[in-house]
SERO-4910 file (N, C-alpha, C, O; in steps of 0.05 Angstrom, whole numbers):
BEGIN
 pado doro    nc1    nc2    nc3   cac1   cac2   cac3    cc1    cc2    cc3    oc1    oc2    oc3
  Met    A    385   1049   -763    379   1040   -790    408   1020   -798    430   1024   -788
  Thr    A    404   1005   -811    429    987   -820    437    997   -849    422   1002   -867
  Ile    A    463    999   -850    472   1004   -876    494    985   -884    511    978   -868
  Leu    A    494    974   -914    515    950   -920    531    963   -938    524    977   -957
  Ile    A    557    959   -930    578    974   -952    592    951   -968    610    936   -960
  Val    A    581    952   -991    592    927  -1008    620    938  -1018    622    958  -1032
  Gly    A    642    925  -1010    669    937  -1015    683    947   -992    702    962   -993
  Gly    A    672    939   -974    688    953   -944    714    954   -942    726    973   -933
  Ser    A    725    932   -952    752    930   -951    770    946   -966    794    945   -963
  Gly    A    756    961   -983    771    981   -999    776   1008   -991    765   1014   -970
  Phe    A    793   1028  -1003    791   1051   -996    777   1068   -991    781   1083   -973
  Leu    A    756   1068  -1008    732   1086  -1002    712   1071   -986    695   1084   -973
  Gly    A    711   1048   -986    694   1029   -969    696   1032   -939    678   1034   -922
  Ala    A    728   1032   -937    739   1035   -904    723   1064   -892    712   1066   -870
  Glu    A    727   1084   -914    715   1109   -902    687   1112   -895    676   1124   -877
  Leu    A    677   1096   -916    644   1095   -914    637   1082   -888    620   1093   -875
  Val    A    647   1060   -880    651   1044   -853    648   1064   -832    630   1066   -815
  Arg    A    669   1077   -834    680   1097   -807    658   1120   -808    644   1126   -788
  Gln    A    655   1131   -831    627   1153   -825    602   1146   -816    588   1159   -801
  Ala    A    597   1119   -826    575   1113   -825    570   1101   -791    551   1108   -777
  Arg    A    585   1089   -784    590   1082   -753    590   1109   -736    575   1111   -716
  Val    A    604   1127   -743    602   1154   -730    580   1165   -728    573   1176   -707
  Ala    A    562   1165   -754    531   1172   -753    518   1152   -735    494   1157   -730
  Gly    A    527   1137   -726    506   1125   -706    493   1098   -722    480   1082   -708
  His    A    498   1093   -746    484   1071   -760    497   1043   -757    521   1039   -757
  Thr    A    477   1023   -754    490    998   -751    502    995   -781    489   1000   -802
  Thr    A    528    987   -781    544    983   -807    556    960   -811    574    954   -796
  Glu    A    548    944   -830    558    918   -837    571    923   -865    562    940   -881
  Ala    A    596    904   -871    607    912   -896    612    883   -910    603    863   -899
  Thr    A    625    883   -933    630    856   -950    657    862   -957    667    885   -958
  Tyr    A    670    837   -964    696    832   -976    699    813   -992    685    793   -988
  Ala    A    717    814  -1016    718    789  -1038    740    771  -1029    737    747  -1035
  Thr    A    759    777  -1016    781    759  -1009    787    759   -983    794    737   -974
  Arg    A    786    783   -964    796    784   -934    783    814   -929    781    833   -944
  Pro    A    774    812   -900    766    836   -888    795    855   -888    818    848   -887
  Gly    A    780    885   -890    797    903   -890    806    916   -858    800    906   -836
  Ala    A    818    936   -863    823    951   -839    804    963   -820    807    968   -796
  Ala    A    776    970   -839    753    978   -827    740    961   -800    743    937   -795
  Ser    A    729    976   -788    713    962   -766    679    962   -767    664    975   -753
  Pro    A    674    948   -783    641    949   -782    631    930   -760    645    915   -748
  Ser    A    605    933   -758    591    918   -738    594    885   -744    594    870   -725
  Ala    A    596    875   -768    600    853   -777    615    849   -809    608    863   -828
  Trp    A    633    830   -810    638    823   -840    625    800   -853    619    779   -841
  His    A    621    805   -881    611    783   -896    626    784   -922    631    806   -933
  Arg    A    634    759   -932    648    751   -953    625    750   -975    605    736   -972
  Leu    A    628    765   -998    609    770  -1018    622    761  -1043    646    767  -1044
  Asp    A    613    747  -1065    617    743  -1092    601    756  -1104    578    748  -1103
  Leu    A    606    778  -1118    577    788  -1134    568    777  -1158    546    782  -1168
  Arg    A    589    760  -1169    581    742  -1192    562    714  -1182    558    696  -1198
  Asp    A    550    715  -1157    543    689  -1143    513    703  -1133    510    716  -1112
  Ala    A    495    698  -1153    466    707  -1143    456    693  -1118    444    706  -1100
  Gly    A    459    670  -1115    454    662  -1090    468    668  -1064    457    665  -1042
  Asn    A    496    677  -1068    510    685  -1044    503    717  -1040    505    728  -1018
  Val    A    495    732  -1061    489    764  -1058    458    762  -1047    452    781  -1033
  Asp    A    437    742  -1050    417    739  -1037    418    733  -1010    408    745   -991
  Ala    A    434    709  -1009    439    703   -978    451    732   -959    442    741   -938
  Val    A    468    739   -971    480    762   -948    464    789   -946    468    806   -929
  Met    A    446    790   -964    426    810   -965    403    803   -945    391    819   -932
  Thr    A    400    778   -945    374    763   -926    386    766   -896    372    772   -877
  Glu    A    414    761   -894    423    757   -869    428    790   -858    420    795   -835
  Val    A    438    809   -872    442    836   -860    415    853   -859    412    872   -844
  Asn    A    394    841   -882    368    856   -880    376    890   -882    364    903   -865
  Pro    A    393    903   -897    399    928   -894    373    946   -903    355    938   -918
  Arg    A    376    969   -891    356    991   -907    369   1007   -934    356   1016   -953
  Val    A    398   1010   -931    408   1020   -952    438   1004   -958    455    996   -942
  Val    A    437   1003   -985    470    989   -992    479   1001  -1008    468   1004  -1030
  Ile    A    509   1015   -998    524   1030  -1022    552   1010  -1031    570   1001  -1017
  Asn    A    546   1008  -1057    565    992  -1074    586   1005  -1081    585   1020  -1101
  Ala    A    612   1003  -1063    637   1016  -1066    657    994  -1078    681    997  -1075
  Ser    A    648    975  -1090    666    951  -1095    680    957  -1123    669    973  -1139
  Ser    A    698    946  -1127    717    952  -1158    726    929  -1163    739    919  -1144
  Gly    A    724    915  -1186    728    895  -1200    751    901  -1222    764    883  -1233
  Arg    A    754    923  -1226    772    935  -1246    760    930  -1273    737    936  -1276
  Ala    A    776    917  -1295    764    905  -1317    751    880  -1320    746    870  -1342
  Asp    A    748    871  -1298    733    844  -1292    706    848  -1304    694    866  -1293
  Trp    A    693    836  -1321    666    842  -1337    654    829  -1317    639    844  -1304
  Ala    A    655    803  -1308    636    788  -1291    629    802  -1265    606    802  -1255
  Val    A    651    814  -1255    652    826  -1230    639    856  -1234    617    862  -1224
  Thr    A    654    871  -1250    646    903  -1252    618    907  -1264    600    922  -1257
  Ala    A    619    891  -1285    592    899  -1303    570    883  -1292    549    892  -1285
  Glu    A    576    856  -1292    551    841  -1286    542    836  -1251    519    832  -1244
  Gly    A    559    838  -1239    559    838  -1209    540    859  -1197    522    853  -1182
  Pro    A    545    879  -1202    525    905  -1194    494    898  -1202    475    905  -1187
  Leu    A    490    885  -1228    465    879  -1231    452    865  -1216    430    871  -1208
  Gln    A    469    837  -1208    454    820  -1188    449    836  -1162    426    835  -1154
  Leu    A    465    850  -1147    458    865  -1126    433    885  -1132    414    888  -1117
  Ala    A    437    897  -1155    412    916  -1159    384    898  -1155    367    905  -1139
  Met    A    380    877  -1172    360    858  -1173    350    851  -1147    326    853  -1140
  Val    A    370    842  -1130    360    832  -1096    350    860  -1089    326    861  -1085
  Ala    A    363    880  -1088    355    907  -1077    327    913  -1086    306    913  -1073
  Ala    A    329    916  -1106    299    926  -1119    276    902  -1110    253    910  -1107
  Lys    A    280    878  -1108    259    860  -1101    255    861  -1068    235    852  -1058
  Arg    A    274    871  -1055    274    874  -1026    264    904  -1015    262    908   -991
  Gly    A    259    926  -1036    254    947  -1028    279    967  -1019    275    990  -1010
  Ile    A    306    956  -1021    329    969  -1007    341    986  -1024    348    979  -1046
  Arg    A    344   1012  -1012    358   1035  -1025    384   1030  -1032    400   1020  -1016
  Leu    A    389   1038  -1061    419   1029  -1069    431   1054  -1079    418   1071  -1091
  Val    A    455   1056  -1074    473   1074  -1084    499   1056  -1095    509   1039  -1081
  His    A    507   1062  -1124    521   1042  -1139    544   1070  -1149    538   1091  -1158
  Met    A    572   1059  -1143    594   1080  -1149    598   1069  -1179    596   1046  -1187
  Ser    A    604   1093  -1195    618   1090  -1219    643   1112  -1223    657   1122  -1204
  Thr    A    646   1117  -1247    671   1131  -1253    672   1148  -1276    657   1146  -1296
  Asp    A    693   1168  -1273    696   1183  -1301    702   1172  -1323    701   1183  -1345
  Ala    A    709   1143  -1316    720   1129  -1341    705   1118  -1360    713   1106  -1380
  Val    A    680   1123  -1354    653   1116  -1377    656   1142  -1398    638   1143  -1415
  Phe    A    673   1160  -1398    674   1181  -1417    700   1174  -1432    716   1157  -1424
  Ser    A    703   1188  -1456    727   1186  -1475    743   1204  -1474    767   1202  -1480
  Gly    A    731   1230  -1466    746   1259  -1469    744   1266  -1497    756   1288  -1501
  His    A    733   1257  -1518    736   1257  -1548    715   1279  -1554    692   1274  -1550
  Gly    A    724   1301  -1563    703   1324  -1570    694   1342  -1551    681   1361  -1559
  Arg    A    698   1339  -1525    686   1354  -1509    711   1348  -1475    729   1330  -1473
  Val    A    704   1366  -1458    725   1359  -1434    703   1359  -1410    705   1341  -1394
  His    A    682   1377  -1407    667   1380  -1390    645   1362  -1391    633   1364  -1412
  Tyr    A    634   1344  -1372    616   1324  -1373    596   1330  -1349    604   1333  -1326
  Asp    A    570   1332  -1357    547   1337  -1333    532   1308  -1334    539   1288  -1348
  Glu    A    511   1309  -1318    498   1281  -1314    480   1273  -1339    470   1251  -1342
  Ser    A    476   1298  -1357    466   1292  -1382    479   1277  -1406    467   1270  -1425
  Cys    A    506   1274  -1402    524   1266  -1421    522   1232  -1428    523   1217  -1408
  His    A    520   1222  -1448    515   1196  -1449    547   1177  -1446    565   1187  -1459
  Pro    A    552   1161  -1437    581   1149  -1437    588   1136  -1459    574   1122  -1473
  Asp    A    617   1143  -1463    626   1130  -1490    656   1121  -1485    674   1136  -1494
  Pro    A    663   1098  -1472    683   1091  -1459    705   1079  -1478    698   1069  -1499
  Ile    A    722   1080  -1473    745   1075  -1490    767   1054  -1479    788   1048  -1490
  Thr    A    757   1045  -1459    781   1025  -1443    755   1004  -1431    732   1011  -1428
  Pro    A    767    977  -1427    753    957  -1416    740    963  -1391    716    956  -1388
  Tyr    A    754    976  -1372    739    983  -1346    720   1004  -1347    702   1007  -1330
  Gly    A    724   1020  -1367    701   1043  -1376    680   1032  -1384    659   1040  -1375
  Ala    A    679   1009  -1404    659    999  -1412    648    978  -1398    625    973  -1405
  Ala    A    660    961  -1375    645    949  -1352    629    969  -1339    605    965  -1336
  Lys    A    640    992  -1329    625   1011  -1312    604   1018  -1328    582   1010  -1321
  Ala    A    604   1032  -1348    584   1040  -1363    565   1018  -1365    542   1026  -1360
  Ala    A    568    993  -1370    550    971  -1372    537    971  -1343    513    970  -1345
  Ala    A    544    971  -1323    539    970  -1296    519    989  -1289    500    984  -1275
  Glu    A    523   1014  -1300    502   1039  -1294    476   1028  -1311    453   1029  -1300
  Thr    A    479   1021  -1333    455   1019  -1348    440    995  -1336    415    995  -1339
  Gly    A    448    978  -1324    438    947  -1321    429    956  -1287    410    942  -1279
  Val    A    438    973  -1271    427    977  -1250    401    993  -1248    381    988  -1235
  Leu    A    406   1014  -1264    383   1031  -1268    358   1020  -1281    336   1027  -1274
  Ala    A    364   1001  -1302    344    984  -1311    331    969  -1289    307    972  -1286
  Val    A    343    955  -1277    324    933  -1255    317    954  -1229    299    948  -1215
  His    A    330    975  -1223    328    989  -1198    326   1016  -1204    345   1030  -1198
  Pro    A    304   1026  -1215    298   1056  -1226    304   1075  -1201    312   1098  -1206
  Gln    A    301   1068  -1179    302   1088  -1152    330   1083  -1141    335   1090  -1118
  Ala    A    349   1073  -1156    375   1072  -1146    386   1095  -1153    377   1108  -1172
  Ala    A    411   1104  -1138    428   1129  -1148    450   1120  -1162    460   1102  -1148
  Val    A    460   1122  -1179    488   1120  -1187    506   1146  -1189    497   1167  -1198
  Val    A    530   1144  -1180    545   1168  -1170    573   1159  -1188    584   1137  -1183
  Arg    A    582   1175  -1206    606   1179  -1218    625   1196  -1204    616   1218  -1197
  Thr    A    650   1191  -1198    672   1202  -1187    693   1204  -1203    692   1195  -1226
  Ser    A    714   1216  -1192    739   1219  -1209    760   1202  -1189    753   1184  -1173
  Leu    A    788   1211  -1192    810   1201  -1172    805   1207  -1148    797   1229  -1141
  Ile    A    809   1184  -1130    799   1191  -1101    826   1188  -1086    842   1169  -1088
  Ile    A    830   1213  -1069    852   1218  -1057    852   1218  -1023    830   1222  -1012
  Gly    A    868   1217  -1012    866   1224   -978    881   1200   -960    884   1176   -963
  His    A    890   1220   -939    903   1207   -916    929   1194   -926    939   1179   -910
  Gly    A    941   1197   -947    966   1186   -956    959   1156   -967    977   1142   -976
  Arg    A    936   1146   -965    934   1117   -971    920   1112   -996    912   1090  -1003
  Ser    A    917   1135  -1009    907   1122  -1046    929   1117  -1059    953   1123  -1054
  Glu    A    916   1100  -1081    939   1091  -1101    955   1112  -1112    979   1108  -1118
  His    A    941   1137  -1114    957   1161  -1127    978   1174  -1109   1000   1183  -1116
  Glu    A    966   1174  -1083    992   1188  -1064   1011   1165  -1062   1034   1174  -1064
  Arg    A   1012   1138  -1059   1029   1116  -1059   1053   1117  -1079   1077   1116  -1075
  Leu    A   1038   1119  -1104   1052   1121  -1129   1072   1140  -1126   1096   1134  -1127
  Val    A   1060   1171  -1122   1081   1189  -1116   1099   1190  -1097   1118   1205  -1100
  His    A   1098   1174  -1077   1120   1167  -1059   1140   1148  -1069   1164   1148  -1063
  Arg    A   1131   1133  -1084   1151   1111  -1101   1167   1127  -1120   1191   1125  -1121
  Leu    A   1149   1144  -1137   1167   1157  -1154   1185   1177  -1145   1205   1181  -1158
  Ala    A   1182   1188  -1123   1198   1209  -1111   1220   1197  -1097   1242   1208  -1093
  Ala    A   1215   1174  -1089   1238   1153  -1075   1255   1137  -1093   1276   1128  -1085
  Gly    A   1246   1133  -1118   1260   1123  -1138   1258   1087  -1141   1269   1070  -1155
  Thr    A   1238   1085  -1121   1232   1056  -1121   1212   1046  -1142   1209   1022  -1147
  Ser    A   1199   1065  -1154   1191   1063  -1182   1192   1072  -1207   1192   1096  -1207
  Asp    A   1193   1063  -1229   1196   1078  -1252   1172   1089  -1261   1151   1084  -1249
  Gly    A   1171   1105  -1281   1145   1118  -1293   1144   1147  -1293   1165   1159  -1287
  Leu    A   1125   1160  -1299   1117   1187  -1304   1091   1192  -1301   1074   1174  -1303
  Leu    A   1085   1221  -1295   1061   1231  -1290   1052   1241  -1311   1071   1252  -1322
  Phe    A   1028   1245  -1326   1022   1256  -1348   1014   1284  -1348    998   1289  -1331
  Thr    A   1020   1299  -1361   1011   1326  -1361    989   1336  -1371    979   1357  -1363
  Asp    A    976   1316  -1396    952   1323  -1410    931   1305  -1405    915   1302  -1423
  Asp    A    927   1287  -1376    912   1274  -1371    902   1285  -1344    912   1283  -1322
  Ile    A    873   1300  -1352    863   1318  -1333    840   1304  -1320    826   1288  -1332
  Arg    A    837   1308  -1298    815   1298  -1278    807   1316  -1256    822   1336  -1253
  Cys    A    784   1312  -1240    778   1331  -1216    777   1306  -1193    759   1291  -1188
  Pro    A    801   1308  -1182    804   1289  -1157    788   1298  -1135    782   1322  -1131
  Val    A    782   1277  -1121    764   1284  -1095    776   1274  -1069    791   1255  -1069
  His    A    771   1284  -1050    781   1276  -1025    762   1253  -1016    738   1256  -1022
  Val    A    771   1225  -1000    758   1206   -997    740   1207   -975    723   1188   -971
  Ser    A    742   1234   -954    717   1236   -938    703   1254   -944    683   1259   -931
  Asp    A    710   1269   -967    683   1287   -978    670   1272   -994    647   1279  -1000
  Leu    A    680   1245  -1007    666   1229  -1026    643   1215  -1008    618   1218  -1010
  Ala    A    657   1200   -990    641   1186   -969    617   1202   -956    594   1193   -955
  Gly    A    624   1222   -948    605   1244   -934    581   1245   -955    558   1240   -948
  Ala    A    586   1252   -980    571   1258   -999    549   1235  -1005    525   1239  -1007
  Leu    A    561   1209  -1006    548   1187  -1013    535   1178   -993    515   1167  -1000
  Leu    A    539   1179   -964    520   1175   -945    500   1196   -942    479   1189   -931
  Glu    A    503   1222   -950    481   1242   -950    454   1232   -966    430   1230   -961
  Leu    A    474   1226   -996    451   1220  -1017    440   1197  -1009    415   1196  -1012
  Ala    A    451   1178  -1001    435   1153   -995    415   1155   -977    396   1139   -977
  Leu    A    417   1175   -958    391   1182   -940    374   1198   -950    353   1203   -939
  Ser    A    383   1211   -979    366   1230   -988    342   1218  -1005    321   1231  -1009
  Gly    A    343   1198  -1014    329   1185  -1030    327   1194  -1063    310   1187  -1079
  Ala    A    347   1211  -1067    354   1219  -1094    362   1194  -1116    381   1178  -1111
  Ala    A    346   1192  -1140    352   1169  -1157    367   1177  -1180    371   1201  -1183
  Gly    A    375   1161  -1198    386   1170  -1223    419   1174  -1223    434   1163  -1206
  Ile    A    427   1190  -1243    458   1191  -1242    465   1217  -1234    452   1237  -1241
  His    A    490   1218  -1215    497   1244  -1203    528   1243  -1203    540   1222  -1198
  His    A    542   1264  -1208    570   1270  -1207    579   1280  -1187    572   1303  -1183
  Ala    A    595   1270  -1170    611   1276  -1147    643   1274  -1152    656   1253  -1151
  Ala    A    650   1297  -1158    680   1299  -1159    688   1323  -1150    671   1340  -1149
  Gly    A    717   1330  -1143    726   1354  -1134    724   1379  -1153    718   1378  -1177
  Ala    A    730   1399  -1139    721   1428  -1153    746   1435  -1172    741   1452  -1188
  Asp    A    773   1424  -1173    790   1431  -1191    795   1410  -1209    791   1386  -1205
  Ala    A    806   1423  -1235    814   1402  -1257    842   1401  -1256    852   1424  -1255
  Leu    A    855   1386  -1255    888   1379  -1252    891   1356  -1269    874   1340  -1275
  Ser    A    923   1356  -1277    931   1339  -1295    943   1319  -1269    942   1326  -1246
  Arg    A    953   1297  -1277    958   1275  -1262    990   1289  -1251    995   1287  -1227
  His    A   1005   1298  -1262   1027   1308  -1259   1028   1338  -1235   1044   1343  -1217
  Glu    A   1002   1352  -1244    998   1374  -1225    988   1359  -1195    994   1368  -1173
  Leu    A    974   1338  -1200    963   1327  -1168    990   1314  -1160    995   1317  -1136
  Gly    A   1007   1302  -1172   1030   1291  -1160   1045   1312  -1150   1056   1307  -1128
  Val    A   1050   1335  -1160   1065   1360  -1147   1056   1365  -1123   1070   1367  -1103
  Leu    A   1025   1367  -1123   1010   1380  -1094   1016   1356  -1074   1022   1361  -1050
  Ile    A   1015   1332  -1081   1019   1314  -1063   1047   1313  -1051   1050   1310  -1027
  Ala    A   1066   1314  -1067   1099   1320  -1061   1099   1343  -1041   1110   1341  -1020
  Arg    A   1087   1363  -1048   1094   1388  -1033   1082   1383  -1002   1095   1390   -982
  Arg    A   1052   1371   -999   1040   1370   -982   1064   1347   -962   1070   1351   -938
  Asp    A   1070   1330   -975   1085   1312   -958   1118   1312   -954   1132   1293   -948
  Gly    A   1125   1340   -958   1151   1345   -960   1172   1330   -980   1196   1325   -975
  Leu    A   1159   1325  -1000   1179   1309  -1015   1185   1331  -1044   1173   1351  -1051
  Asp    A   1206   1319  -1055   1219   1335  -1081   1200   1339  -1105   1201   1319  -1119
  Pro    A   1188   1352  -1111   1170   1349  -1135   1190   1348  -1160   1180   1337  -1180
  Ser    A   1213   1356  -1161   1228   1354  -1186   1231   1327  -1192   1233   1321  -1216
  Cys    A   1231   1310  -1178   1241   1281  -1175   1213   1265  -1190   1213   1240  -1192
  Leu    A   1191   1281  -1199   1172   1265  -1213   1168   1275  -1239   1159   1296  -1246
  Ala    A   1181   1249  -1257   1183   1254  -1286   1153   1258  -1295   1134   1247  -1283
  Ser    A   1152   1276  -1319   1124   1284  -1334   1129   1273  -1362   1150   1268  -1372
  Gly    A   1103   1271  -1374   1102   1261  -1403   1073   1268  -1412   1057   1280  -1397
  Leu    A   1069   1261  -1436   1045   1262  -1449   1030   1236  -1454   1038   1222  -1472
  Arg    A   1007   1228  -1441    994   1206  -1449    987   1202  -1477    984   1179  -1487
  Ala    A    983   1223  -1492    980   1218  -1520   1001   1209  -1533    996   1199  -1555
  Glu    A   1028   1210  -1523   1052   1199  -1537   1060   1174  -1527   1076   1160  -1539
  Ser    A   1045   1165  -1499   1053   1143  -1487   1047   1121  -1500   1065   1105  -1503
  Gly    A   1026   1114  -1511   1007   1091  -1523    995   1076  -1502    986   1053  -1506
  Val    A    993   1090  -1478    976   1080  -1457    945   1089  -1459    937   1112  -1461
  Pro    A    928   1064  -1459    899   1070  -1463    885   1086  -1447    886   1077  -1424
  Gly    A    873   1105  -1449    851   1118  -1431    846   1149  -1442    859   1160  -1459
  Ala    A    824   1161  -1428    815   1189  -1435    839   1204  -1431    857   1198  -1415
  Ile    A    838   1226  -1450    861   1250  -1440    852   1266  -1415    864   1269  -1394
  Asp    A    826   1276  -1424    819   1300  -1413    788   1298  -1401    771   1304  -1417
  Val    A    780   1291  -1380    753   1286  -1374    749   1305  -1348    764   1301  -1328
  Arg    A    731   1324  -1348    724   1338  -1318    691   1334  -1316    673   1340  -1331
  Leu    A    690   1324  -1296    660   1315  -1286    652   1344  -1279    669   1360  -1268
  Asp    A    627   1351  -1285    608   1376  -1274    592   1361  -1250    578   1341  -1252
  Ser    A    599   1378  -1224    587   1364  -1203    572   1389  -1191    567   1390  -1167
  Gln    A    564   1410  -1208    551   1434  -1196    521   1420  -1185    512   1428  -1164
  Ala    A    510   1401  -1198    480   1395  -1189    483   1389  -1161    470   1401  -1144
  Ile    A    503   1365  -1155    503   1355  -1129    514   1376  -1105    508   1374  -1081
  Arg    A    530   1396  -1116    532   1414  -1097    516   1430  -1091    518   1441  -1069
  Arg    A    493   1436  -1110    469   1452  -1098    450   1437  -1081    436   1449  -1065
  Thr    A    450   1408  -1084    432   1398  -1061    438   1382  -1038    422   1371  -1023
  Leu    A    469   1381  -1038    479   1361  -1011    497   1387   -991    510   1405  -1000
  Arg    A    493   1380   -966    510   1398   -947    542   1391   -953    558   1411   -953
  Thr    A    551   1370   -956    577   1357   -958    590   1373   -974    577   1376   -995
  Pro    A    615   1387   -973    628   1397   -994    650   1384  -1003    665   1370   -990
  Leu    A    650   1388  -1029    676   1376  -1050    689   1390  -1058    688   1403  -1079
  Arg    A    709   1391  -1037    733   1410  -1042    754   1402  -1069    761   1380  -1077
  Gly    A    760   1424  -1077    782   1420  -1097    812   1407  -1089    818   1410  -1065
  Ala    A    826   1396  -1101    849   1387  -1089    871   1414  -1083    888   1412  -1065
  Arg    A    870   1432  -1095    887   1451  -1085    882   1459  -1060    900   1469  -1047
  Glu    A    856   1457  -1051    852   1461  -1020    857   1439  -1002    868   1443   -980
  Phe    A    851   1415  -1010    851   1393   -991    884   1384   -988    891   1370   -969
  Leu    A    901   1392  -1008    928   1382  -1009    941   1402   -999    965   1398  -1001
  Arg    A    937   1425   -988    950   1447   -981    968   1431   -955    959   1414   -940
  Pro    A    992   1440   -953   1015   1430   -937   1003   1434   -902   1005   1419   -883
  His    A    995   1451   -903    977   1455   -873    954   1437   -865    945   1433   -843
  Glu    A    947   1429   -888    921   1407   -884    928   1384   -876    912   1368   -868
  Gly    A    952   1379   -878    961   1348   -869    949   1326   -887    953   1303   -881
  Gly    A    935   1332   -907    921   1310   -920    891   1301   -907    878   1281   -913
  Ala    A    885   1318   -891    861   1311   -874    831   1319   -895    809   1315   -886
***
């Protein structure tokens, strides 16, 4: 079976490529600016804003499954409108689509626990773009799966792990919030869950986050201890007092997906144990 990983040059995309190939699938991947470190069967340059480019890549690859792990951050044309182009082509060709979303679609106002029935209420441009993409994808491709996740960690290569190393070394200024709560997930767990979900045929909204709710500072301390760094070097503070926009406390409820998939979604306290080595 041929699987196309959109955003294969990214952190999650690279792990999806690796696991799909290990599972024996013909795996091709796209990039926006340059190919990444992953080794798919073939790379394809893709601009999600260009409907003709999307259609041409899908024609050339002819995949059975597409997993969209791309990230355009707050760029509306890429993050909100681009996935709609992809979904329209996938729906027209009868291609299975899994689209990645984020806990940033929620505000954290009035509640902290969010299951799949909760309606998005984003408070940042990135969250708004991701929420719009969810609506558009499911409107044109009702059989698609939209998967919301949280902070993605693993192998020392995530932006969160790199930030902790810079802060501990004193090469970056900044602090880690103690009131900003999320449910971090390991990249290998998330990629495994996405591939399993892609092959299951399940549609609609799914939450796939880790089992532990932690502040960004608590997460930083776990990373520092795993990597032999001094946690006392990690300054802390409150997002509520910082003026930095973003939700304070958003905890994705992933019980539904845990009941249906074999792939475990471990908590950060488990996968960041020092003896785990970040595996």
